[in-house]
N, C-alpha and C positions, 0 to 999 in steps of 0.2 A: 533186203532184210522181208518184203512183200514181196520179189520176183516173182512165188509162186502163187500169188494170193491175184487175184483180179478185182481191184478193188471198187472201177466203175461197177460191175458184173454184181461184189455182193450190194453195193447201195441201192443198186438197183431190185437185186433180190429181194434186200429189208423193206425197198419203201414200196414192191408192190405184195409184199406179205403184210403191211403194213394197213395198208390201204383194202383187204381183205379182214383181216382183223378188228380194226377200229370200227369199224361201218357195222354194228349192231343197230339189228331195229329195237324200240326205248319204248318203253308203255306211257311213260308222260315224252311230247316234245321237249327235246333239249339240244341246245345249238354245241356245237363242239367243245367254245367256250366254254359256256355253263359246266360239260361235263370235265374239261377237265383242269376247273379251278376246285369241283369238288374231287374227281383222284389224286389232285396234290395235295389238298386236305386232308386227305387221308391215309398217303401215303406217310406224309410230315409231319403231321399232327396241326395244333396251332401255331397260326404262322401272323405276324403283323402282315398288314397291307401291303406296305413296299418289301417284303421278304416275297408275298403273292408275285409284287410284279415284276421279281426278275426270271421266277419261272414260266409265266404266262406271255404268251405272245401279243399283251396287250397293253397300251399307255397308262396309266393313271389314271386319267380320266372315266376310261370307260371300265375298267375294271374297278375303281368305286363307284361308277353307278351297274356295273353286271355284280356286285357285293352285294349291295341294296337293294334289289330283284332278289338274290337267292332268301336273302333274309327277309325278304316281306313275304314269300311262298316256304317258309320257316325250314328250309334246307344247311342255311349257312347261321351261326349267332355267334353277335360279338360280344366281347368281355371287358374293361380295363389291362390293362399290362401293368401287372402289378411291379416292375423294374420301373418302367414310365408312365405319369400317368396321364400323357397324351396322346399315347398310342391305346389301342385297341388290339385285342388279339382274336382273329376267326379258326371257328373251329365245326365241324361239320353236328349237323345237330341230329339225333335219330334216323330221321326223315332222307336226309343228305346219305346217311352212313348207307340207309336201307336200299339206297338209289347203285351205292358204288355197288352194294356186295354182291345184288341184284345182276349187275351185266357183268361182274367180274365171273360167277357162275354163269353166265351165259357162253361168256371167252371159251370158260373151262371148259362146258360142255361141247360147243364149238369144235374146239380145238380134239377133246378125247373124239370124236368122229374122226377129224382127217388121219389120227395120228392113229388109229386101228385100221387105215388102209395102209400103213407101212409095214415092211417086213423087220424083223428083229435086228436087221444090220442098221436099217436106217433109223428105227427107234435109237440104239446102238450110236449111232453119229448126230441125234437130233440133242441125246442128251449134254455131249461132249459140245455140239455147238448153245447149248442151253448155259453150261458154267463157261465158255469162253466171252459169249454177251454179257455177261454178269461181272465176269472182270475186265470187259472192256467198259461197262457202264460208271465201275467201281473204279475205273481211271478218271474217265469224265466226272466225274461228281468230285475228285482230290483237287482237278484242272481247275474247274467251276471256284473250292472254294481258296485254289491259292490264287483266283482272278486270272487264269491264264485260260488261253481260247482254246476248245477240245477239239 
């Protein structure tokens, strides 16, 4: 099935590109875990802390402390979960959303400068790759929802 595809090479290429792509200078000094939480809340909307624990590479005590810090900094807000009075929902504040949007705009601009260096054939191939990577992301999300390893 994947005989014509070197999965090791693909993994290395994705890792190398990610290493370049995710390391953007930031106006504020925010660590990777902080940015990951902000980006997750931006993409997924309001989440319970337990749901956020499932997406982040942090144990619940560390994530609880991080969320408290983000709340103090005005980047995340908490409100009671209307479905369960014991739980809270976390969401981005306008300041938190501005950080995510600024980083995304910086990434898009950085990517635009790179893509401009490609010829038409490479840009067309990149459009196909984007579609396939999007499909792989959908498959992985479906596996996660069913509790299967991706």
